[in-house]
All heavy atoms as an XYZ file, in Angstrom:
924
protein
N     -43.087   -236.081    104.113
C     -43.475   -236.496    102.813
C     -43.226   -235.378    101.769
O     -43.388   -234.160    102.087
C     -44.979   -236.833    102.736
C     -45.353   -237.335    101.367
S     -47.182   -237.616    101.057
C     -47.519   -238.740    102.363
N     -42.827   -235.808    100.657
C     -42.652   -234.803     99.512
C     -43.935   -234.407     98.922
O     -44.842   -235.135     98.967
C     -41.733   -235.500     98.409
C     -40.371   -236.014     98.808
C     -39.762   -236.746     97.562
C     -39.441   -234.833     99.205
N     -43.911   -233.147     98.409
C     -45.014   -232.669     97.611
C     -44.549   -232.318     96.226
O     -43.360   -231.857     96.117
C     -45.610   -231.364     98.218
C     -46.280   -231.560     99.552
C     -46.770   -230.252    100.177
O     -46.075   -229.331    100.297
N     -48.101   -230.263    100.463
N     -45.278   -232.639     95.197
C     -44.840   -232.329     93.827
C     -45.920   -231.504     93.143
O     -47.124   -231.881     93.044
C     -44.708   -233.675     93.051
C     -44.200   -233.309     91.614
C     -43.652   -234.524     93.788
N     -45.488   -230.287     92.699
C     -46.412   -229.472     91.877
C     -46.247   -230.081     90.483
O     -45.217   -230.026     89.891
C     -45.969   -228.005     91.861
C     -46.118   -227.275     93.146
C     -45.763   -225.817     92.989
C     -47.455   -227.353     93.743
N     -47.385   -230.614     90.027
C     -47.362   -231.509     88.844
C     -48.316   -231.085     87.780
O     -49.468   -230.669     88.105
C     -47.721   -232.951     89.320
C     -47.893   -233.899     88.178
N     -46.818   -234.291     87.327
C     -48.965   -234.701     87.793
C     -47.368   -235.204     86.510
N     -48.614   -235.418     86.745
N     -47.897   -231.073     86.501
C     -48.745   -230.892     85.344
C     -48.711   -232.157     84.630
O     -47.720   -232.609     84.015
C     -48.182   -229.767     84.507
C     -49.008   -229.523     83.187
O     -49.816   -230.400     82.822
N     -48.706   -228.497     82.543
N     -49.871   -232.913     84.640
C     -49.938   -234.245     83.919
C     -49.582   -234.215     82.419
O     -49.190   -235.229     81.916
C     -51.381   -234.705     84.184
C     -52.045   -233.746     85.100
C     -51.209   -232.546     85.178
N     -49.680   -233.102     81.740
C     -49.384   -233.001     80.369
C     -47.968   -232.794     80.076
O     -47.492   -232.774     78.973
C     -50.255   -231.908     79.734
C     -51.736   -232.178     79.801
C     -52.631   -231.197     79.116
N     -52.257   -231.241     77.664
C     -52.641   -230.306     76.777
N     -53.343   -229.249     77.267
N     -52.285   -230.338     75.573
N     -47.145   -232.570     81.126
C     -45.766   -232.254     80.934
C     -44.926   -233.502     81.105
O     -44.914   -234.193     82.152
C     -45.309   -231.196     82.016
S     -43.506   -230.895     82.051
N     -44.088   -233.786     80.095
C     -43.163   -234.987     80.139
C     -42.230   -234.900     81.313
O     -41.956   -235.950     81.969
N     -41.578   -233.752     81.537
C     -40.625   -233.581     82.595
C     -41.298   -233.918     83.993
O     -40.682   -234.499     84.858
C     -39.988   -232.268     82.622
C     -39.138   -232.006     81.386
C     -37.704   -232.500     81.590
C     -36.830   -232.068     80.438
N     -35.592   -232.801     80.386
N     -42.481   -233.451     84.113
C     -43.247   -233.587     85.349
C     -43.556   -235.157     85.544
O     -43.444   -235.675     86.588
C     -44.536   -232.763     85.253
O     -45.074   -232.638     86.522
N     -44.013   -235.794     84.441
C     -44.299   -237.173     84.584
C     -42.997   -237.990     84.872
O     -43.047   -238.972     85.658
C     -44.951   -237.716     83.222
C     -46.360   -237.257     83.058
C     -47.079   -237.905     81.925
N     -46.337   -237.952     80.653
C     -46.457   -236.974     79.703
N     -47.156   -235.994     79.875
N     -45.707   -237.077     78.620
N     -41.875   -237.646     84.285
C     -40.608   -238.308     84.517
C     -40.220   -238.123     85.996
O     -39.644   -239.048     86.623
C     -39.504   -237.703     83.632
C     -39.599   -238.125     82.224
O     -40.385   -238.997     81.821
N     -38.906   -237.412     81.384
N     -40.437   -236.968     86.557
C     -40.148   -236.682     88.000
C     -40.995   -237.669     88.871
O     -40.387   -238.286     89.791
C     -40.566   -235.280     88.270
S     -40.463   -234.796     90.040
N     -42.267   -237.831     88.627
C     -43.155   -238.756     89.410
C     -42.607   -240.218     89.248
O     -42.545   -240.862     90.220
C     -44.511   -238.664     88.983
C     -45.293   -237.324     89.197
C     -46.800   -237.512     88.921
C     -45.173   -236.858     90.640
N     -42.218   -240.544     88.019
C     -41.757   -241.884     87.747
C     -40.408   -242.157     88.572
O     -40.239   -243.214     89.207
C     -41.495   -242.118     86.281
N     -39.564   -241.142     88.632
C     -38.282   -241.336     89.346
C     -38.578   -241.423     90.820
O     -38.007   -242.324     91.522
C     -37.426   -240.056     89.115
C     -36.229   -239.998     90.009
C     -35.117   -240.769     89.852
C     -36.235   -239.259     91.153
C     -34.044   -240.830     90.682
C     -35.135   -239.157     92.040
C     -34.043   -240.032     91.716
N     -39.457   -240.611     91.338
C     -39.817   -240.655     92.801
C     -40.407   -242.035     93.176
O     -40.119   -242.557     94.212
C     -40.686   -239.504     93.206
C     -40.083   -238.098     93.139
C     -41.092   -237.018     93.456
C     -38.951   -237.914     94.108
N     -41.264   -242.488     92.256
C     -41.909   -243.817     92.501
C     -40.844   -244.935     92.501
O     -40.877   -245.765     93.411
C     -42.981   -244.059     91.450
O     -43.928   -243.028     91.470
C     -43.639   -245.402     91.672
N     -39.970   -244.924     91.521
C     -38.859   -245.868     91.505
C     -37.906   -245.856     92.751
O     -37.406   -246.750     93.168
C     -38.067   -245.716     90.207
C     -38.785   -246.167     88.956
C     -38.030   -245.863     87.669
O     -36.798   -245.635     87.670
O     -38.693   -245.752     86.623
N     -37.806   -244.601     93.201
C     -36.887   -244.373     94.441
C     -37.634   -244.701     95.799
O     -37.087   -244.444     96.775
C     -36.370   -242.988     94.425
N     -38.927   -245.235     95.626
C     -39.703   -245.561     96.729
C     -39.897   -244.350     97.669
O     -39.925   -244.501     98.888
C     -39.046   -246.766     97.548
C     -39.144   -247.996     96.777
O     -40.157   -248.287     96.158
N     -38.144   -248.824     96.876
N     -40.119   -243.155     97.119
C     -40.437   -242.000     97.890
C     -41.948   -241.819     97.993
O     -42.607   -241.916     96.953
C     -39.744   -240.745     97.110
C     -38.266   -240.753     97.190
C     -37.650   -240.526     98.517
O     -38.129   -239.719     99.296
N     -36.655   -241.265     98.810
N     -42.385   -241.440     99.116
C     -43.787   -241.124     99.298
C     -43.948   -239.642     98.885
O     -43.146   -238.782     99.230
C     -44.227   -241.213    100.726
O     -44.107   -242.605    101.106
N     -45.007   -239.335     98.185
C     -45.244   -237.951     97.813
C     -46.700   -237.753     97.555
O     -47.499   -238.598     97.296
C     -44.401   -237.618     96.511
C     -44.660   -238.472     95.324
C     -45.718   -238.170     94.398
C     -43.966   -239.651     95.095
C     -45.973   -238.909     93.290
C     -44.175   -240.442     93.989
C     -45.197   -240.101     93.080
N     -47.075   -236.429     97.697
C     -48.417   -235.970     97.429
C     -48.339   -235.171     96.084
O     -47.468   -234.297     95.944
C     -48.806   -235.005     98.543
C     -50.110   -234.309     98.312
C     -50.416   -233.242     99.385
O     -49.550   -233.040    100.279
O     -51.418   -232.561     99.218
N     -49.284   -235.377     95.165
C     -49.318   -234.723     93.926
C     -50.210   -233.482     94.116
O     -51.305   -233.593     94.628
C     -49.797   -235.593     92.802
C     -48.906   -236.767     92.572
C     -50.066   -234.800     91.554
C     -49.372   -237.760     91.572
N     -49.716   -232.339     93.758
C     -50.565   -231.103     93.730
C     -50.705   -230.680     92.276
O     -49.717   -230.281     91.659
C     -49.844   -229.960     94.555
C     -49.688   -230.458     96.000
C     -50.648   -228.710     94.521
C     -48.785   -229.524     96.855
N     -51.962   -230.845     91.837
C     -52.185   -230.362     90.408
C     -52.517   -228.857     90.461
O     -53.581   -228.455     90.668
C     -53.316   -231.134     89.813
C     -53.520   -230.796     88.342
O     -53.213   -229.648     87.904
N     -54.053   -231.783     87.595
N     -51.417   -228.047     90.342
C     -51.555   -226.624     90.508
C     -52.284   -225.933     89.366
O     -52.659   -224.738     89.520
C     -50.113   -226.044     90.719
C     -49.311   -226.137     89.442
C     -49.171   -225.068     88.584
C     -48.582   -227.313     89.135
C     -48.375   -225.135     87.394
C     -47.822   -227.361     87.995
C     -47.742   -226.305     87.120
O     -47.040   -226.390     85.987
N     -52.514   -226.629     88.282
C     -53.303   -225.998     87.186
C     -54.833   -226.069     87.643
O     -55.602   -225.153     87.287
C     -53.110   -226.729     85.832
C     -51.702   -226.614     85.331
C     -51.584   -227.419     84.061
C     -51.336   -225.166     85.093
N     -55.239   -227.127     88.193
C     -56.674   -227.266     88.693
C     -56.867   -226.484     90.001
O     -57.953   -225.998     90.268
C     -57.010   -228.720     88.926
C     -57.083   -229.475     87.634
C     -57.488   -230.972     87.791
O     -57.416   -231.395     88.946
N     -57.867   -231.655     86.800
N     -55.857   -226.388     90.771
C     -55.921   -225.731     92.103
C     -54.843   -224.714     92.178
O     -53.852   -224.961     92.846
C     -55.783   -226.759     93.284
C     -56.871   -227.816     93.132
O     -58.020   -227.535     93.260
N     -56.462   -229.041     92.969
N     -54.976   -223.547     91.535
C     -53.897   -222.592     91.543
C     -53.480   -222.052     92.896
O     -54.241   -222.021     93.791
C     -54.505   -221.392     90.726
C     -55.635   -221.967     89.923
C     -56.196   -223.138     90.812
N     -52.178   -221.812     92.965
C     -51.602   -221.313     94.210
C     -51.991   -219.809     94.403
O     -52.085   -219.091     93.403
C     -50.087   -221.384     94.173
C     -49.495   -222.824     93.949
C     -47.999   -222.658     93.805
C     -49.880   -223.751     95.040
N     -52.269   -219.444     95.602
C     -52.531   -218.063     95.951
C     -51.177   -217.287     95.832
O     -50.076   -217.818     95.846
C     -53.052   -217.902     97.320
O     -52.028   -218.260     98.268
N     -51.279   -215.980     95.835
C     -50.043   -215.174     95.851
C     -49.185   -215.422     97.046
O     -47.970   -215.516     96.987
C     -50.454   -213.655     95.782
C     -51.036   -213.319     94.335
C     -51.433   -211.826     94.285
O     -50.678   -210.954     94.796
O     -52.471   -211.521     93.640
N     -49.851   -215.653     98.211
C     -49.043   -215.961     99.489
C     -48.324   -217.325     99.298
O     -47.192   -217.451     99.738
C     -49.929   -215.931    100.688
C     -50.265   -214.486    101.116
O     -49.502   -213.553    100.713
O     -51.227   -214.296    101.879
N     -49.078   -218.296     98.792
C     -48.424   -219.639     98.613
C     -47.234   -219.512     97.630
O     -46.250   -220.205     97.742
C     -49.508   -220.660     98.081
C     -50.519   -220.963     99.069
C     -51.707   -221.795     98.535
O     -52.157   -221.492     97.476
O     -52.128   -222.712     99.275
N     -47.368   -218.706     96.558
C     -46.238   -218.473     95.603
C     -45.085   -217.856     96.336
O     -43.981   -218.255     96.126
C     -46.703   -217.731     94.414
C     -47.622   -218.531     93.533
C     -45.464   -217.321     93.593
C     -48.358   -217.864     92.432
N     -45.343   -216.863     97.160
C     -44.264   -216.229     97.932
C     -43.548   -217.273     98.837
O     -42.277   -217.285     98.876
C     -44.772   -215.030     98.772
C     -45.103   -213.845     98.039
C     -45.542   -212.662     98.954
N     -45.940   -211.565     98.075
C     -47.145   -211.372     97.606
N     -48.100   -212.239     97.841
N     -47.378   -210.349     96.851
N     -44.319   -218.087     99.507
C     -43.727   -219.108    100.257
C     -42.888   -220.101     99.484
O     -41.788   -220.503     99.874
C     -44.842   -219.865    101.122
O     -45.530   -219.003    101.902
C     -44.206   -220.989    102.002
N     -43.475   -220.499     98.372
C     -42.749   -221.355     97.422
C     -41.358   -220.760     96.951
O     -40.360   -221.452     96.889
C     -43.622   -221.778     96.241
C     -43.042   -222.702     95.224
C     -42.639   -224.035     95.896
C     -44.032   -222.842     94.024
N     -41.416   -219.498     96.620
C     -40.260   -218.781     96.161
C     -39.133   -218.746     97.236
O     -37.993   -218.992     96.939
C     -40.566   -217.400     95.703
C     -41.274   -217.229     94.415
C     -41.882   -215.885     94.234
C     -40.321   -217.562     93.243
N     -39.528   -218.573     98.448
C     -38.596   -218.731     99.651
C     -37.979   -220.051     99.697
O     -36.741   -220.167     99.885
C     -39.274   -218.341    100.954
C     -39.673   -216.861    101.068
C     -40.451   -216.677    102.355
O     -40.362   -217.473    103.354
O     -41.201   -215.622    102.366
N     -38.786   -221.086     99.577
C     -38.262   -222.514     99.609
C     -37.369   -222.806     98.501
O     -36.333   -223.476     98.615
C     -39.437   -223.505     99.627
C     -40.232   -223.391    100.932
C     -41.385   -224.398    100.890
C     -42.156   -224.300    102.193
N     -43.199   -225.344    102.342
N     -37.581   -222.170     97.307
C     -36.754   -222.424     96.101
C     -35.566   -221.527     96.133
O     -34.587   -221.726     95.378
C     -37.581   -222.123     94.888
C     -38.620   -223.114     94.493
C     -39.643   -222.501     93.443
C     -38.049   -224.340     93.849
N     -35.609   -220.440     96.984
C     -34.561   -219.435     96.864
C     -34.488   -218.812     95.522
O     -33.326   -218.669     95.062
C     -33.272   -220.033     97.469
C     -32.295   -218.976     97.853
O     -32.713   -217.748     98.171
N     -30.979   -219.183     97.708
N     -35.582   -218.441     94.928
C     -35.604   -217.829     93.627
C     -36.325   -216.471     93.690
O     -37.137   -216.347     94.524
C     -36.352   -218.716     92.586
C     -35.666   -220.107     92.276
C     -36.600   -220.843     91.338
C     -34.332   -219.877     91.684
N     -36.028   -215.679     92.706
C     -36.762   -214.424     92.435
C     -37.960   -214.829     91.578
O     -37.978   -215.818     90.832
C     -35.933   -213.404     91.703
C     -34.682   -213.028     92.491
C     -34.207   -211.613     92.028
C     -33.060   -211.107     92.873
N     -33.268   -211.055     94.290
N     -39.105   -214.041     91.687
C     -40.284   -214.387     91.002
C     -40.029   -214.651     89.491
O     -40.543   -215.633     88.919
C     -41.238   -213.177     91.247
C     -40.792   -212.754     92.576
C     -39.278   -212.954     92.650
N     -39.251   -213.849     88.807
C     -39.036   -214.005     87.399
C     -38.365   -215.300     87.082
O     -38.609   -215.919     85.959
C     -38.239   -212.821     86.758
C     -38.280   -212.794     85.200
C     -36.790   -212.832     87.279
C     -39.608   -212.580     84.684
N     -37.591   -215.938     88.023
C     -36.967   -217.181     87.770
C     -37.929   -218.355     87.797
O     -37.588   -219.448     87.367
C     -35.887   -217.435     88.810
C     -34.739   -216.432     88.638
C     -33.699   -216.596     89.798
O     -33.969   -216.278     90.973
N     -32.547   -217.131     89.580
N     -39.111   -218.156     88.295
C     -40.116   -219.162     88.350
C     -41.023   -219.195     87.078
O     -41.827   -220.036     86.885
C     -40.976   -218.960     89.647
C     -41.927   -220.106     90.049
C     -41.208   -221.440     90.240
C     -42.671   -219.750     91.301
N     -40.865   -218.154     86.243
C     -41.761   -217.945     85.091
C     -41.300   -218.784     83.861
O     -40.067   -218.728     83.510
C     -41.828   -216.420     84.706
C     -42.569   -216.235     83.403
C     -42.407   -215.643     85.818
N     -42.224   -219.515     83.242
C     -41.910   -220.098     81.969
C     -42.083   -219.015     80.951
O     -43.260   -218.749     80.434
C     -42.948   -221.253     81.784
C     -42.743   -222.427     82.724
C     -43.770   -223.471     82.534
N     -43.842   -223.996     81.203
C     -43.065   -224.918     80.681
N     -42.148   -225.485     81.434
N     -43.188   -225.239     79.415
N     -41.045   -218.451     80.515
C     -41.074   -217.229     79.655
C     -41.327   -217.551     78.183
O     -41.559   -216.594     77.413
C     -39.745   -216.421     79.823
C     -39.640   -215.970     81.261
C     -38.446   -215.020     81.490
O     -38.134   -214.245     80.592
N     -37.773   -215.251     82.612
N     -41.414   -218.809     77.839
C     -41.703   -219.145     76.464
C     -43.175   -219.429     76.266
O     -43.652   -219.677     75.157
C     -40.905   -220.289     75.926
C     -39.461   -219.879     75.840
C     -38.519   -221.023     75.348
C     -37.090   -220.576     75.293
N     -36.161   -221.721     75.141
N     -43.917   -219.446     77.379
C     -45.416   -219.699     77.279
C     -46.106   -218.532     76.557
O     -45.735   -217.411     76.727
C     -46.044   -219.827     78.709
C     -45.746   -221.110     79.373
C     -46.468   -222.330     78.765
O     -47.497   -222.130     78.086
O     -46.062   -223.446     78.983
N     -47.050   -218.862     75.703
C     -47.799   -217.847     74.906
C     -48.412   -216.786     75.848
O     -48.347   -215.622     75.523
C     -48.936   -218.589     74.098
O     -48.319   -219.644     73.379
C     -49.649   -217.617     73.212
N     -48.961   -217.191     76.969
C     -49.575   -216.211     77.891
C     -48.563   -215.157     78.301
O     -48.936   -214.046     78.305
C     -50.162   -216.919     79.131
C     -50.620   -215.978     80.161
C     -51.283   -217.924     78.778
N     -47.337   -215.568     78.596
C     -46.313   -214.693     79.006
C     -45.943   -213.737     77.805
O     -45.885   -212.481     77.954
C     -45.055   -215.403     79.534
C     -43.965   -214.444     79.935
C     -42.890   -214.036     79.287
C     -43.919   -213.773     81.257
N     -42.143   -213.141     80.002
C     -42.835   -212.920     81.226
C     -44.719   -213.798     82.317
C     -42.484   -212.171     82.288
C     -44.402   -212.933     83.491
C     -43.279   -212.158     83.380
N     -45.674   -214.286     76.681
C     -45.247   -213.577     75.542
C     -46.270   -212.523     75.099
O     -45.990   -211.356     74.880
C     -44.893   -214.452     74.338
C     -43.714   -215.337     74.675
C     -44.738   -213.698     73.029
C     -43.435   -216.579     73.771
N     -47.548   -212.951     75.139
C     -48.664   -212.025     74.680
C     -48.972   -210.982     75.689
O     -49.450   -209.822     75.331
C     -49.909   -212.883     74.306
C     -49.769   -213.690     73.080
C     -50.903   -214.504     72.731
O     -51.857   -214.616     73.592
O     -50.851   -215.136     71.647
N     -48.818   -211.285     76.971
C     -49.329   -210.295     78.020
C     -48.273   -209.660     78.838
O     -48.544   -208.555     79.442
C     -50.283   -211.066     78.945
C     -51.437   -211.606     78.201
O     -52.242   -210.877     77.647
N     -51.577   -212.903     78.141
N     -47.036   -210.180     78.976
C     -46.109   -209.735     79.996
C     -44.746   -209.444     79.460
O     -44.022   -208.636     80.065
C     -46.010   -210.674     81.150
C     -47.348   -210.977     81.829
C     -48.072   -212.186     81.516
C     -47.936   -209.997     82.656
C     -49.262   -212.498     82.144
C     -49.123   -210.321     83.284
C     -49.794   -211.521     83.034
O     -51.040   -211.800     83.592
N     -44.346   -210.037     78.373
C     -42.917   -210.116     77.947
C     -42.220   -208.750     77.903
O     -41.143   -208.651     78.468
C     -42.859   -210.815     76.577
C     -41.363   -210.992     76.165
C     -41.330   -211.701     74.801
C     -39.857   -211.805     74.421
N     -39.740   -211.850     73.006
N     -42.801   -207.772     77.307
C     -42.085   -206.500     77.100
C     -42.438   -205.420     78.133
O     -42.155   -204.263     77.957
C     -42.389   -206.018     75.687
C     -41.804   -206.911     74.590
O     -40.669   -207.433     74.835
O     -42.466   -207.159     73.627
N     -43.042   -205.915     79.226
C     -43.343   -204.953     80.355
C     -42.346   -205.045     81.464
O     -41.810   -206.086     81.701
C     -44.765   -205.302     80.893
C     -45.818   -205.137     79.785
C     -47.196   -205.470     80.435
C     -48.271   -205.322     79.356
N     -49.548   -205.748     79.773
N     -42.212   -203.913     82.152
C     -41.392   -203.948     83.337
C     -42.280   -204.192     84.502
O     -43.212   -203.371     84.776
C     -40.733   -202.553     83.517
O     -39.925   -202.319     82.356
C     -39.830   -202.520     84.788
N     -42.144   -205.321     85.138
C     -43.069   -205.787     86.237
C     -42.284   -205.891     87.533
O     -41.122   -206.322     87.588
C     -43.606   -207.139     85.860
C     -44.390   -207.315     84.520
C     -44.633   -208.783     84.293
C     -45.688   -206.595     84.643
N     -42.949   -205.483     88.640
C     -42.408   -205.600     90.014
C     -42.570   -207.064     90.401
O     -43.332   -207.902     89.709
C     -43.238   -204.791     90.963
O     -44.542   -205.286     91.085
N     -41.845   -207.483     91.425
C     -41.944   -208.860     91.861
C     -43.406   -209.204     92.198
O     -43.900   -210.296     91.887
C     -41.049   -209.085     93.125
C     -39.571   -209.203     92.747
O     -39.234   -209.279     91.560
O     -38.745   -209.298     93.682
N     -44.103   -208.238     92.879
C     -45.515   -208.462     93.166
C     -46.393   -208.694     92.009
O     -47.308   -209.536     91.992
C     -46.038   -207.350     94.068
C     -45.546   -207.453     95.479
O     -45.152   -208.550     95.999
N     -45.517   -206.296     96.194
N     -46.202   -207.943     90.907
C     -46.917   -208.102     89.690
C     -46.621   -209.365     88.993
O     -47.533   -210.059     88.453
C     -46.585   -207.008     88.696
C     -47.134   -205.607     89.148
C     -46.562   -204.438     88.339
O     -45.412   -204.453     87.957
O     -47.384   -203.484     88.116
N     -45.388   -209.934     89.129
C     -44.986   -211.219     88.575
C     -45.753   -212.320     89.354
O     -46.275   -213.236     88.801
C     -43.568   -211.490     88.539
C     -42.894   -210.434     87.560
C     -43.112   -212.897     88.127
C     -41.366   -210.473     87.610
N     -45.717   -212.162     90.698
C     -46.418   -213.189     91.532
C     -47.881   -213.181     91.231
O     -48.502   -214.250     91.145
C     -46.129   -212.836     92.993
C     -44.644   -213.196     93.310
C     -47.089   -213.645     93.941
C     -44.166   -212.677     94.673
N     -48.490   -212.050     90.965
C     -49.946   -211.991     90.677
C     -50.182   -212.638     89.316
O     -51.141   -213.428     89.188
C     -50.343   -210.446     90.512
C     -51.823   -210.308     90.341
C     -52.107   -208.717     90.435
C     -53.558   -208.339     90.488
N     -54.507   -209.010     89.789
N     -49.251   -212.424     88.394
C     -49.432   -213.107     87.069
C     -49.291   -214.627     87.137
O     -50.115   -215.411     86.527
C     -48.390   -212.586     86.082
N     -48.397   -215.095     88.009
C     -48.241   -216.546     88.264
C     -49.508   -217.142     88.965
O     -49.976   -218.226     88.593
C     -47.094   -216.794     89.173
C     -45.658   -216.530     88.567
C     -44.562   -216.602     89.540
C     -45.414   -217.558     87.349
N     -50.059   -216.379     89.889
C     -51.291   -216.866     90.567
C     -52.426   -216.858     89.610
O     -53.289   -217.866     89.585
C     -51.591   -215.931     91.758
O     -52.743   -216.333     92.367
N     -52.588   -215.868     88.724
C     -53.727   -215.820     87.793
C     -53.530   -216.717     86.608
O     -54.482   -217.089     85.944
C     -53.898   -214.416     87.309
C     -54.380   -213.444     88.436
C     -54.387   -211.994     87.986
O     -53.906   -211.639     86.963
O     -54.908   -211.178     88.803
N     -52.311   -217.085     86.263
C     -51.932   -217.907     85.098
C     -50.984   -219.056     85.546
O     -49.808   -218.983     85.251
C     -51.301   -217.078     84.034
C     -52.111   -215.843     83.582
O     -53.105   -215.997     82.855
N     -51.796   -214.758     84.116
N     -51.472   -220.040     86.257
C     -50.541   -221.057     86.817
C     -49.758   -221.806     85.726
O     -48.698   -222.342     86.102
C     -51.524   -222.068     87.586
C     -52.912   -221.720     87.074
C     -52.867   -220.301     86.618
N     -50.217   -221.848     84.494
C     -49.416   -222.448     83.488
C     -48.040   -221.767     83.279
O     -47.118   -222.446     82.787
C     -50.198   -222.307     82.088
C     -49.558   -223.339     80.997
C     -50.185   -220.898     81.562
C     -49.804   -224.720     81.283
N     -47.888   -220.610     83.791
C     -46.553   -219.872     83.735
C     -45.589   -220.396     84.710
O     -44.360   -220.091     84.676
C     -46.794   -218.367     83.904
C     -47.599   -217.651     82.893
C     -47.776   -216.163     83.264
C     -46.860   -217.761     81.563
N     -45.969   -221.181     85.726
C     -45.049   -221.705     86.797
C     -44.187   -222.829     86.245
O     -44.821   -223.817     85.717
C     -45.875   -222.173     88.023
C     -46.553   -220.941     88.547
C     -44.926   -222.749     89.042
C     -47.452   -221.237     89.768
N     -42.905   -222.764     86.435
C     -41.947   -223.794     86.060
C     -42.406   -225.111     86.752
O     -42.932   -225.071     87.808
C     -40.536   -223.504     86.507
C     -39.845   -222.577     85.569
C     -39.359   -223.255     84.302
O     -39.603   -224.474     84.116
O     -38.788   -222.504     83.434
N     -42.196   -226.225     86.104
C     -42.574   -227.513     86.692
C     -41.573   -228.582     86.325
O     -40.803   -228.402     85.314
C     -43.958   -227.872     86.119
C     -43.936   -227.943     84.625
C     -45.336   -228.048     84.048
N     -45.243   -228.137     82.601
C     -45.717   -227.213     81.732
N     -46.130   -226.024     82.183
N     -45.524   -227.390     80.464
N     -41.652   -229.700     86.919
C     -42.297   -229.888     88.260
C     -41.460   -229.295     89.399
O     -40.283   -229.085     89.314
C     -42.259   -231.448     88.417
C     -40.984   -231.733     87.719
C     -40.813   -230.838     86.530
N     -42.172   -228.993     90.480
C     -41.451   -228.483     91.657
C     -41.657   -229.478     92.803
O     -42.827   -229.913     93.067
C     -42.087   -227.106     92.110
C     -41.805   -226.071     91.001
C     -41.440   -226.707     93.419
C     -42.339   -224.742     91.245
N     -40.568   -229.900     93.426
C     -40.625   -230.858     94.467
C     -40.288   -230.155     95.803
O     -39.301   -229.362     95.892
C     -39.567   -232.037     94.321
C     -39.587   -232.999     95.416
C     -39.823   -232.719     92.927
N     -41.247   -230.280     96.792
C     -41.087   -229.595     98.005
C     -40.809   -230.599     99.083
O     -41.472   -231.621     99.172
C     -42.348   -228.798     98.325
C     -42.756   -227.857     97.228
C     -42.237   -228.100     99.711
C     -44.096   -227.394     97.260
N     -39.790   -230.226     99.947
C     -39.446   -231.187    101.079
C     -39.256   -230.203    102.227
O     -38.227   -229.461    102.337
C     -38.201   -231.904    100.707
C     -37.670   -232.875    101.799
C     -36.480   -233.598    101.208
C     -35.733   -234.385    102.308
N     -34.526   -234.974    101.740
N     -40.158   -230.243    103.173
C     -40.145   -229.301    104.369
C     -40.066   -227.890    103.984
O     -40.903   -227.330    103.277
C     -39.073   -229.863    105.301
C     -39.208   -231.221    105.762
O     -40.372   -231.716    105.969
N     -38.160   -231.997    105.836
N     -38.931   -227.252    104.364
C     -38.719   -225.803    104.083
C     -37.805   -225.554    102.810
O     -37.362   -224.477    102.651
C     -38.172   -225.106    105.319
C     -36.748   -225.595    105.707
O     -36.400   -226.696    105.233
O     -36.090   -224.901    106.491
N     -37.590   -226.578    101.991
C     -36.791   -226.479    100.795
C     -37.642   -226.953     99.604
O     -38.550   -227.756     99.708
C     -35.510   -227.312    100.886
C     -34.611   -226.928    102.034
C     -33.793   -225.751    101.686
C     -32.695   -225.539    102.819
N     -32.385   -224.057    102.806
N     -37.256   -226.490     98.422
C     -37.911   -226.961     97.171
C     -36.917   -226.848     96.042
O     -35.891   -226.160     96.163
C     -39.122   -226.090     96.872
N     -37.260   -227.554     94.978
C     -36.384   -227.689     93.801
C     -37.220   -227.741     92.594
O     -38.259   -228.472     92.678
C     -35.361   -228.845     93.886
C     -34.323   -228.752     92.753
C     -36.040   -230.123     93.962
C     -33.197   -229.806     92.797
N     -36.812   -227.176     91.476
C     -37.469   -227.438     90.211
C     -36.871   -228.675     89.689
O     -35.622   -228.823     89.433
C     -37.247   -226.277     89.194
C     -37.966   -224.971     89.752
C     -37.807   -226.534     87.851
C     -37.657   -223.676     89.023
N     -37.701   -229.726     89.554
C     -37.154   -231.064     89.293
C     -37.133   -231.509     87.851
O     -37.440   -232.633     87.518
N     -36.641   -230.614     86.993
C     -36.626   -230.919     85.595
C     -35.391   -231.841     85.296
O     -35.456   -232.674     84.469
C     -36.410   -229.643     84.747
C     -37.609   -228.740     84.852
C     -37.524   -227.503     84.024
N     -37.572   -227.757     82.614
C     -38.621   -228.114     81.907
N     -39.800   -228.107     82.537
N     -38.594   -228.229     80.660
N     -34.268   -231.667     86.059
C     -33.147   -232.512     85.871
C     -33.093   -233.624     86.993
O     -33.056   -233.296     88.157
C     -31.836   -231.735     85.923
N     -33.160   -234.883     86.464
C     -33.295   -236.032     87.462
C     -32.041   -236.007     88.415
O     -32.133   -236.305     89.554
C     -33.490   -237.357     86.679
C     -34.775   -237.359     85.971
C     -33.276   -238.491     87.684
C     -36.001   -237.233     86.807
N     -30.831   -235.706     87.921
C     -29.684   -235.732     88.760
C     -29.815   -234.713     89.873
O     -29.341   -234.943     91.031
C     -28.395   -235.492     87.940
C     -28.274   -234.282     87.095
C     -28.891   -234.542     85.651
O     -29.483   -235.656     85.455
O     -28.812   -233.606     84.844
N     -30.364   -233.550     89.638
C     -30.599   -232.550     90.730
C     -31.658   -233.122     91.716
O     -31.487   -232.986     92.919
C     -31.097   -231.304     90.138
C     -30.036   -230.526     89.383
O     -28.896   -230.863     89.368
N     -30.518   -229.549     88.594
N     -32.616   -233.784     91.251
C     -33.680   -234.397     92.097
C     -33.012   -235.500     92.947
O     -33.358   -235.552     94.131
C     -34.748   -234.995     91.180
C     -36.125   -235.334     91.753
C     -36.666   -234.185     92.599
C     -37.059   -235.723     90.640
N     -32.145   -236.326     92.399
C     -31.480   -237.346     93.131
C     -30.753   -236.757     94.298
O     -30.857   -237.286     95.450
C     -30.401   -238.026     92.197
C     -30.988   -239.200     91.502
C     -29.870   -239.827     90.639
O     -29.120   -239.148     90.062
O     -29.852   -241.043     90.607
N     -30.079   -235.678     94.084
C     -29.306   -235.053     95.210
C     -30.264   -234.418     96.240
O     -30.003   -234.445     97.467
C     -28.422   -233.907     94.676
C     -27.260   -234.364     93.819
C     -26.544   -233.232     93.306
C     -25.647   -233.583     92.040
N     -25.277   -232.523     91.223
N     -31.340   -233.937     95.821
C     -32.370   -233.247     96.695
C     -33.049   -234.217     97.669
O     -33.232   -233.952     98.804
C     -33.376   -232.563     95.859
C     -34.424   -231.729     96.629
C     -33.970   -230.572     97.245
C     -35.707   -232.119     96.755
C     -34.919   -229.846     98.021
C     -36.589   -231.413     97.447
C     -36.237   -230.199     98.174
N     -33.425   -235.395     97.152
C     -34.121   -236.377     98.042
C     -33.164   -237.169     98.831
O     -33.429   -237.633     99.844
C     -35.081   -237.258     97.186
C     -34.330   -238.063     96.226
C     -36.141   -236.412     96.502
C     -35.243   -239.237     95.635
């Protein structure tokens, strides 16, 4: 079964759920804002996405701009920031076994499922 890291206030995230529903895909919704991921869970997610920590950051978010933007951060420091500020995590993320994708573009999502 697919898992979706979902933010209900995000249009792209809602579109992703609608697409999966229309495609008759079973999925579990993970509201990562209410239940933030641990640093270890973020590391595992990064492996599944095959991304560096900075690539998972929503760099236009106010939290990032005000607290992190002009700093030189290690990967571990970025992961800590993501864990402490889950709003910074790109969304939606669709997880399928040992792979994951940022599901902003429906055509990428189509290929993934």
